[in-house]
N, C-alpha and C positions, 0 to 999 in steps of 0.2 A: 454367529454369523458369518458367512464367507463375504469375501471383500466384498463385490458387487453389492452386496445388504447394504455394508457401510457404504458405501459409495451412495446409492439411492437413499440411505437415513442422513446422511449427513451434507448431501447436496456436495461432496467430492470427487474430484475424476480419481479412476484407481490408482491412475501416475502416479496425483497427490500426495494420499494415503501412502503410497511403496516410496515416496520420496520424503513423507514425516519419516518413516520407519528409519531408513537410511540415515536422515538428520538424528536422529537418535530422539528425537520427538514424542512418540511412542515409544514402549518396548515393542521386538520383534516378535507376533504376534505366534500361537501355537498354531503344528501343524494337524494336519490329519494323514489318514494313512496315506491317504491318494497326494499327496503332500500339498494339499487345498490349504490356504491362510485362514482360519479360523479367529474371530475376533469378540469380545466379552461386553458387556456395558459398559464397564469403566473404559474401556477404551472409546468406545463410541460418544463419552462424553470427553475423554479429552480431545480426539479432536474436535468436538464442538468448541469446546476453549478455544483452540487455537484460532479455530473461524471465528471468535467473535472476536478472539484479544489481537486478528491480522484487521480485521473491521473498524477496529482502533486505531489500528495505523501502528501496531506495535509488529516490530520485526520477527523475524527467525530469533533471534539472539536476545531476545528481548522476552520472549515468549518462551524459547528456554528456561530462563531466569528464574521468569514466574513460573514454569511449573517446577523448578527445584525447590523454589519457595513454599509451593504448594502441595509439595509433600514432604517435606519437612516440618521436625517438630518443634524447631523453636516460633520466634513471633518476626515473623517476615514484616510485618506491616509497614514500617519504617524504611525498609529499601522498596517495597511496592509503590509507597508513597512519592519518593525520591525520582521513580521509572515513573507513573503518570505525575508528576510535576514537567519532568522533563519533556515528555510529551506532549504537553499542553505547549509548553515554549517552544517546539515544533511546529505544532499545527497552527500558533498567532503569530511563526515567521512567516509560513509559507499562506496565511489569509493575509497579510500584509505584502506579498510579495504579488498573490495574484489582485490584490486589491489597487498595487501600480499598473502592472497589467491592465487591467479596467481603464483606468486612469487616463492610457495612453491609445488605449483601443477607442474609448470616446472623444477623446483629441480628435483623431487620425479621422473617425466618422464623420464629426463636424466640419475637418478640413475636406474632405469626401463631400459631404453635401453644399458645401460652399463653392468646391470646383464645378460642379455640377448646375449650379444654379446660375456662376456666369459661362458656362459655354459644357456644352459636350466632348470639345474638343482636347480640352484642358490635359495636359499632361494630370496625370494620379497624383496629387501629392504626399498618400500614402509609399504608393509603388517608391516615387523620388526618397522619400525619406528612410525609406528601407535599405536603398540603393546606397546611401551615402554612408546610411550606418555602417554595411559588410564596407564597403572602403574603409570607413574611419579603422575600426577592427583589425581587418588586415594588415592596416599601415600599424597598429600598434602590436600586435603579433610577430 
């Protein structure tokens, strides 16, 4: 397959495929006499593996490790388990952070609703809060 066909098959852009080549995530492809890149089904499967791993939040460095484990003779299950456990921890941290943001936004929305009930001309409490947060952070910096 040529790079355009691989891009269509995997949903990746041609630039992304070339980037993965430069990063060593996939081997440099064979070339035709006309210097066109040619890929086989193993390359396409490796690209799909990379896409799926990225979809689970793995970084390119972590994907590189996974690919090395996948291609090795030894038992890499414990290392993969550790990578997955670390990723789960990161996901949980992000979820907790998003919940904190949701709580603050819900509180801000309630303040807006209360301010609008009192008067349409009232200063927006959310804007006031954001302005004071910026001043506080500037003083800390």
